C-alpha positions in Angstrom: 48.2 -10.5 59.0 48.4 -8.1 56.7 45.1 -8.3 54.5 45.3 -8.2 50.9 43.2 -5.6 49.1 39.7 -6.7 48.0 39.3 -8.4 45.0 38.3 -5.7 41.9 38.6 -5.0 38.1 41.3 -2.5 38.9 43.5 -5.3 40.3 45.6 -6.6 37.5 47.2 -10.2 37.4 51.4 -10.2 36.9 52.9 -10.1 33.6 55.0 -13.4 33.5 58.3 -11.1 32.4 57.8 -9.3 36.0 57.4 -12.6 38.2 60.9 -13.9 36.7 62.9 -10.5 37.5 60.9 -10.9 40.6 62.5 -14.5 41.1 66.0 -13.8 40.1 66.0 -11.2 42.9 64.7 -13.8 45.4 67.3 -16.5 44.1 70.2 -14.0 45.0 68.9 -13.8 48.4 68.5 -18.0 48.6 72.3 -18.8 46.8 73.1 -16.2 50.5 70.6 -18.6 52.2 71.7 -21.6 51.0 75.5 -20.6 51.5 74.8 -19.9 55.3 72.6 -23.2 55.9 75.7 -25.2 54.0 78.1 -23.7 56.1 76.0 -24.1 59.5 75.3 -28.0 58.7 79.0 -28.3 58.2 79.8 -26.6 61.0 77.0 -28.7 63.0 78.1 -31.6 61.4 81.7 -30.9 62.7 80.8 -30.4 66.0 79.1 -33.3 67.1 81.6 -35.3 65.2 78.9 -37.0 62.5 79.4 -37.5 59.1 77.5 -34.5 56.9 74.1 -36.6 55.4 73.0 -35.3 51.9 69.5 -36.2 52.6 69.5 -34.3 56.0 71.0 -31.3 54.0 68.8 -31.7 51.8 65.7 -31.6 54.1 67.1 -28.4 55.8 67.6 -26.3 52.7 64.2 -27.3 51.9 63.1 -26.0 54.8 64.7 -22.6 54.9 63.3 -22.2 51.5 59.6 -22.8 52.8 60.5 -20.5 56.2 61.9 -17.6 53.6 58.4 -17.4 51.1 56.5 -18.9 53.6 56.9 -15.9 56.3 57.2 -13.2 53.2 53.9 -14.8 51.8 52.0 -14.8 55.0 53.1 -11.7 55.9 51.7 -9.1 53.6 52.0 -11.5 50.5 55.4 -10.1 49.1 58.9 -11.4 49.2 61.8 -8.7 48.5 61.7 -9.2 45.0 58.2 -8.7 44.6 58.4 -6.0 46.6 60.5 -4.2 44.2 58.3 -5.4 41.3 54.8 -4.3 43.4 54.2 -7.5 43.0 51.7 -9.5 45.9 50.7 -13.2 46.0 46.8 -13.7 47.4 44.4 -16.5 47.5 42.1 -15.9 44.4 39.4 -14.3 47.4 41.5 -11.4 48.0 42.8 -12.4 51.3 46.5 -13.5 52.7 47.7 -16.5 52.5 47.9 -18.7 55.3 50.9 -21.1 56.2 49.0 -24.7 54.8 48.7 -22.7 51.6 52.1 -21.4 51.5 53.5 -24.8 52.2 51.3 -26.2 49.3 52.6 -23.2 46.9 56.8 -23.5 47.8 56.5 -27.1 47.6 54.9 -27.6 43.9 56.9 -24.1 43.0 60.0 -26.2 44.3 59.2 -29.3 42.4 58.2 -27.3 38.7 61.4 -24.9 39.0 63.9 -27.8 40.5 63.0 -29.8 36.9 64.6 -27.6 35.1 68.1 -27.8 36.3 67.7 -31.2 36.8 66.6 -31.3 32.9 69.2 -29.4 31.7 71.7 -31.6 33.5 70.2 -34.9 32.3 69.8 -33.6 28.7 73.3 -31.5 27.7 75.8 -33.2 29.9 77.1 -36.4 28.3 79.0 -37.3 31.0 76.2 -37.3 33.3 74.1 -39.5 30.4 76.8 -41.8 30.1 77.6 -42.7 33.6 73.6 -42.9 34.3 72.5 -44.4 31.1 68.7 -44.3 30.6 68.3 -40.9 32.0 67.3 -38.9 29.1 63.6 -39.8 29.3 63.3 -38.6 33.1 64.9 -35.2 31.4 62.6 -35.0 28.8 59.5 -35.2 31.1 60.6 -32.5 33.6 62.0 -30.4 31.1 58.5 -30.8 29.3 56.1 -30.0 32.3 58.3 -26.9 33.1 57.6 -25.5 29.6 53.8 -26.5 29.5 53.2 -24.9 32.8 55.3 -21.9 30.9 52.7 -22.2 28.3 49.7 -22.5 30.7 50.9 -19.7 32.6 50.1 -17.8 29.4 47.4 -18.9 28.6 45.4 -18.5 31.6 43.2 -15.5 32.1 45.1 -14.8 35.4 48.5 -15.4 34.3 48.6 -18.4 37.1 51.7 -20.8 37.4 50.7 -24.5 38.5 51.7 -23.7 42.1 48.7 -21.0 41.9 46.2 -23.5 40.4 47.1 -25.9 43.3 47.7 -23.6 46.1 44.2 -21.5 45.1 46.5 -18.4 44.9 47.4 -15.5 41.8 50.1 -12.8 42.0 48.8 -9.4 41.0 50.7 -5.8 40.0 50.2 -3.9 43.3 48.0 -0.3 42.5 50.4 2.4 42.8 49.8 4.6 45.9 47.9 7.6 45.6 
C-alpha cells in the first residue's frame, strides 16, 4: 500500500475546477465500465434463462463503481483522472485510505452526485412530472443538496465536499516531482 506524503504546509487543497475535470475523466471511464457491466449482466441473465432484474443490475453497477474508485483510492490515492490532474485523495492525517473509508466516501459521493441528474430529470422533464405528480419537491431537495454541497466546499478551508467531511478525507494537489 503506497503511503501518502505527510501533512505539511506545502500541500494545497485541490481547487474545485480541477476536481471536476478529473471527475469528467473518471466519468468517461465509468461509462465504459457501465456498458460492459450491463452487457455481461444481460448475457448472464440470458445464459441462465432468467429475466433481468433492474434492482440486481443497480447493485451490480454500484459494486462496479465502488470497486473502481475504491481500488484506486486504496492503492495510491489516485484514480486515472486524478493522476492526470495531479490530485490525490488521502485521510486528514496524510495516510492512504483503507477500504471502509473508501466505501463510505464512494457511497456519499454516489448519493450526492446521483442527485443532480435525478433532480434535472424531475425538474425539467414535464412528461415525467405529469406521469408522477408531486415529485417536484424531492427534485428541488436533491438539487438543493448538490448546490449546497458545492457552495460549502467553496467555503471550507480545505475545499472538502460532503463525501470528504463524512469520510474524513481530503483531495490535495500533488507536489511536482523534483
